[in-house]
C-alpha positions in Angstrom: 29.8 -14.9 13.8 30.6 -12.0 16.1 29.7 -8.9 14.0 27.1 -6.5 15.4 25.7 -4.9 12.2 24.4 -6.5 9.1 23.0 -5.0 5.9 21.3 -7.3 3.3 20.2 -5.7 0.0 18.7 -7.8 -2.8 19.7 -6.6 -6.2 18.6 -9.4 -8.5 15.4 -11.4 -9.1 17.5 -14.3 -10.5 18.3 -15.7 -7.0 15.4 -14.9 -4.6 16.2 -14.7 -0.9 13.4 -16.3 1.1 12.6 -15.3 4.7 13.2 -18.8 6.1 16.7 -18.9 4.6 17.5 -15.4 5.9 16.3 -16.3 9.4 18.3 -19.5 9.3 21.4 -17.4 8.5 20.7 -15.1 11.4 20.9 -18.0 13.8 24.7 -17.8 13.5 24.7 -14.0 14.3 23.9 -14.0 18.1 25.7 -10.7 18.7 23.7 -8.8 16.1 22.6 -5.3 17.2 21.5 -3.7 14.0 19.9 -5.4 11.0 18.9 -3.7 7.8 17.1 -5.7 5.1 16.1 -4.2 1.7 14.3 -6.7 -0.5 13.6 -6.8 -4.2 9.7 -6.8 -4.0 9.1 -10.4 -4.9 6.6 -12.8 -3.4 7.5 -15.4 -0.8 7.7 -18.7 -2.7 9.0 -21.0 0.0 6.5 -22.9 2.1 9.1 -23.8 4.7 8.1 -22.7 8.2 10.9 -20.5 9.6 12.4 -21.2 13.0 12.3 -18.5 15.6 15.7 -16.8 15.9 16.7 -15.5 19.3 18.7 -12.3 18.9 19.1 -11.0 22.4 21.2 -7.9 21.4 19.2 -6.7 18.4 18.3 -3.0 19.0 17.6 -1.6 15.5 15.7 -3.4 12.8 14.9 -1.9 9.3 12.9 -3.8 6.7 12.2 -2.2 3.3 10.9 -3.2 -0.1 9.5 -6.6 0.7 6.3 -8.6 0.7 7.2 -11.0 3.5 7.8 -8.7 6.5 5.3 -10.6 8.6 7.4 -13.8 8.2 10.5 -12.0 9.2 8.9 -10.2 12.2 7.2 -13.4 13.5 10.5 -15.3 13.1 12.5 -13.0 15.4 12.8 -13.0 19.2 14.5 -9.7 19.9 13.8 -8.7 23.5 16.2 -5.6 23.3 14.6 -4.2 20.2 14.2 -0.4 20.5 13.8 0.8 16.9 11.7 -0.8 14.2 11.7 0.9 10.7 9.3 -0.4 8.1 9.1 1.1 4.6 7.6 0.2 1.2 5.9 -3.0 2.3 3.5 -5.2 0.3 4.2 -3.4 -2.9 4.3 -4.8 -6.4 6.4 -2.0 -7.8 9.3 0.1 -6.8 8.6 3.7 -5.7 10.4 6.4 -7.5 12.0 9.3 -5.6 11.9 11.5 -8.7 9.0 13.8 -9.1 7.7 15.4 -12.3 7.5 19.2 -12.5 4.2 20.7 -13.3 4.0 23.3 -16.0 1.8 25.4 -13.8 2.6 28.1 -11.3 5.7 27.9 -9.2 6.1 28.6 -5.5 9.2 30.7 -6.5 7.1 33.3 -8.2 6.4 36.5 -6.4 3.0 36.4 -4.9 2.6 40.2 -5.0 -0.1 40.5 -7.7 0.4 44.3 -7.9 3.6 43.6 -9.8 1.9 41.7 -12.5 1.8 43.4 -15.9 -1.9 42.6 -16.1 -2.7 44.5 -13.0 -0.9 47.6 -14.4 -3.4 47.8 -17.2 -6.2 48.0 -14.7 -4.7 50.7 -12.5 -3.7 53.0 -15.4 0.1 52.6 -15.1 1.8 52.4 -18.5 3.3 49.0 -19.2 6.9 49.3 -20.2 
């Protein structure tokens, strides 16, 4: 196959992609320059030893959300690799990008304490 960019994203735990299978698929992609893989945070269940895949043009490799990044990395021969992006590895849960808001002080409040109604009581200015 002659394409130069590939993005694989696992969306289901019903059919688990294994690193040996993925590396076997990559053997038919010799022109690949950019490869992005986002897993589904499952364990490696296959005991098949992956073959080393020679990808002479691979420049950018991104691996996210997986527990078998070592198998993928050790199964690639990529002499032209310039960028390696690794994120959320060896996790048993998905990280949430949403954050909770504390009920405490906000950074948006004015830090000038002299404008506080409580400071007005102490300096004799009537509170309106």
